[in-house]
C-alpha positions as CSV (number, residue, x, y, z in Angstrom):
1,M,17.9,19.0,-6.5
2,F,16.0,21.8,-5.1
3,L,13.1,21.3,-7.6
4,K,12.8,17.6,-6.6
5,Y,12.6,18.7,-2.9
6,F,10.1,21.4,-3.7
7,R,7.9,18.8,-5.7
8,T,7.9,16.4,-2.8
9,F,7.1,19.3,-0.3
10,S,4.2,20.5,-2.5
11,A,3.0,16.9,-2.9
12,K,3.0,16.6,0.9
13,R,1.1,19.8,1.4
14,V,-1.6,18.7,-1.2
15,L,-1.9,15.4,0.7
16,K,-2.1,17.0,4.1
17,K,-4.9,19.5,2.9
18,S,-6.9,16.7,1.4
19,S,-9.2,15.1,3.7
20,L,-7.1,12.3,5.1
21,N,-9.9,11.1,7.3
22,L,-10.8,7.5,6.5
23,N,-14.3,6.6,5.5
24,S,-15.4,4.7,8.7
25,S,-18.0,2.5,7.1
26,I,-16.7,-0.9,6.5
27,S,-18.5,-3.5,4.4
28,N,-19.3,-6.9,5.8
29,K,-18.6,-8.8,2.6
30,P,-15.9,-11.4,2.8
31,I,-12.5,-10.6,1.4
32,Q,-11.7,-12.0,-2.1
33,T,-9.6,-9.5,-3.9
34,V,-6.4,-8.0,-2.1
35,G,-4.1,-5.2,-3.2
36,V,-0.6,-5.2,-1.7
37,L,1.4,-2.0,-1.7
38,I,5.0,-2.7,-1.0
39,D,8.0,-0.4,-0.2
40,E,10.8,-2.3,-2.0
41,T,13.3,0.3,-0.8
42,H,13.5,-1.5,2.6
43,F,11.7,-4.9,1.9
44,D,12.9,-7.3,-0.7
45,K,10.9,-10.4,0.2
46,K,7.8,-9.6,-2.0
47,E,7.4,-13.2,-3.3
48,A,7.5,-14.7,0.2
49,L,4.8,-12.2,1.4
50,I,2.5,-13.1,-1.5
51,Q,3.1,-16.8,-0.8
52,L,2.0,-16.3,2.9
53,I,-1.2,-14.4,1.8
54,V,-2.0,-17.3,-0.7
55,S,-1.3,-20.0,2.0
56,N,-4.1,-18.2,4.0
57,G,-6.7,-18.8,1.4
58,I,-6.4,-16.0,-0.9
59,K,-6.3,-17.1,-4.6
60,P,-3.0,-15.8,-6.4
61,E,-5.1,-14.4,-9.3
62,K,-7.1,-12.2,-6.9
63,I,-3.9,-10.6,-5.5
64,S,-2.5,-7.3,-7.2
65,V,0.8,-6.0,-6.2
66,L,2.2,-2.4,-6.6
67,A,5.8,-1.9,-5.7
68,Y,7.4,1.4,-4.8
69,K,11.1,2.2,-4.7
70,T,12.7,5.6,-4.2
71,R,14.8,5.1,-7.2
72,Y,15.1,2.2,-9.7
73,K,18.4,1.6,-11.5
74,K,18.4,2.2,-15.2
75,K,19.4,-1.3,-16.2
76,E,17.3,-2.9,-13.5
77,E,14.9,-5.4,-14.9
78,I,11.4,-5.1,-13.5
79,N,8.6,-7.3,-14.4
80,Y,5.8,-6.2,-12.1
81,P,3.9,-3.0,-11.6
82,H,5.9,-0.4,-9.9
83,Y,6.4,3.3,-9.5
84,S,9.0,5.7,-7.9
85,K,9.5,9.1,-6.5
86,S,9.8,10.6,-9.8
87,D,6.3,9.6,-10.8
88,V,4.8,12.1,-8.3
89,T,3.7,15.3,-9.7
90,W,3.5,18.8,-8.0
91,L,-0.2,18.4,-7.2
92,G,0.3,15.1,-5.4
93,T,-0.9,12.8,-8.1
94,I,0.9,9.9,-9.6
95,E,1.2,9.7,-13.4
96,K,2.4,6.1,-13.8
97,K,-0.2,4.1,-15.6
98,E,0.2,1.0,-13.2
99,A,-0.3,3.1,-10.1
100,K,-3.4,4.8,-11.6
101,E,-4.9,1.3,-12.3
102,F,-4.0,0.1,-8.9
103,K,-5.7,3.1,-7.2
104,S,-8.8,2.7,-9.3
105,N,-9.3,-1.1,-8.4
106,Q,-12.1,-1.8,-5.9
107,F,-10.1,-4.1,-3.6
108,D,-11.8,-5.8,-0.6
109,L,-8.5,-5.5,1.3
110,L,-5.6,-3.2,0.8
111,I,-2.3,-4.1,2.5
112,S,-0.1,-0.9,2.9
113,Y,3.1,-2.9,3.5
114,Y,5.5,0.0,4.5
115,D,6.5,1.4,7.9
116,E,7.9,4.8,6.8
117,M,5.8,7.7,6.0
118,K,6.6,8.4,2.5
119,T,4.4,10.7,0.4
120,P,4.2,8.6,-2.7
121,L,3.0,5.6,-0.6
122,Q,0.6,7.7,1.3
123,I,-0.9,9.1,-1.9
124,V,-1.7,5.7,-3.2
125,T,-3.0,4.5,0.1
126,H,-5.2,7.5,0.6
127,K,-6.6,7.5,-3.0
128,S,-7.2,3.8,-3.2
129,K,-10.8,2.6,-3.4
130,A,-10.3,-0.4,-1.1
131,D,-13.1,-1.3,1.3
132,F,-10.8,-2.3,4.2
133,K,-7.2,-0.8,4.7
134,V,-4.5,-2.5,6.8
135,G,-1.1,-1.2,7.6
136,F,1.7,-0.6,10.3
137,T,1.1,1.4,13.5
138,S,4.2,3.5,12.5
139,T,2.4,5.1,9.6
140,D,-0.3,7.8,9.7
141,K,-3.3,6.5,11.7
142,R,-5.8,8.3,9.5
143,L,-4.9,6.2,6.4
144,N,-5.9,2.6,7.6
145,H,-8.8,1.0,9.2
146,F,-6.6,-1.6,11.1
147,M,-2.9,-1.4,12.1
148,I,-0.6,-4.0,13.2
149,D,2.3,-3.3,15.5
150,T,5.4,-5.1,14.1
151,D,8.4,-4.4,11.8
152,V,8.5,-4.9,8.0
153,E,11.1,-7.5,8.4
154,N,8.6,-9.7,10.4
155,Y,6.3,-10.4,7.5
156,T,5.3,-13.8,8.9
157,V,4.1,-12.1,12.1
158,F,2.3,-9.5,10.2
159,V,0.4,-11.9,7.9
160,D,-0.5,-14.2,10.9
161,E,-1.8,-11.3,13.0
162,L,-3.7,-10.0,9.9
163,F,-5.5,-13.2,9.0
164,K,-6.1,-13.9,12.8
165,Y,-8.1,-10.6,13.1
166,L,-9.7,-11.0,9.7
167,R,-11.2,-14.3,10.9
168,I,-12.4,-12.7,14.1
169,L,-14.1,-9.9,12.1
170,N,-15.7,-12.5,9.8
171,K,-14.0,-11.2,6.8
172,L,-12.8,-14.6,5.5
């Protein structure tokens, strides 16, 4: 128990020491590829969220999803890329293959769909090579280029606002 807490504390410290400041240069190219980072601990409507994104003009094959949950059950069947708290190392890196691939992808848009500041989620958002990052106002302001003020449960409002502003910014 103590070692798990210390590992999380150490990872937070490494994340805090790393330059959390976001690269302010934003490309003007239109959005074609989308990465979605979801906290499944509090949000279980992943498919509905993806369908809303698809209904706004993004092709399903251009959407990559990575799910996070604090703890997965041993007999739980999971058929999509995911990681958990136990995949975070002392040095603030994530050892899971799916998370490494997700971080290394060059997305045009990263949707950080979580509203609680959890170190494993912040690490993936911070280390992602996405051109434009979007998230909630309740998270760290230094991680995202654009933030929407709503709750995780209101995914329709979030997606509607996101695509409204993407059209205004000529990103679609």
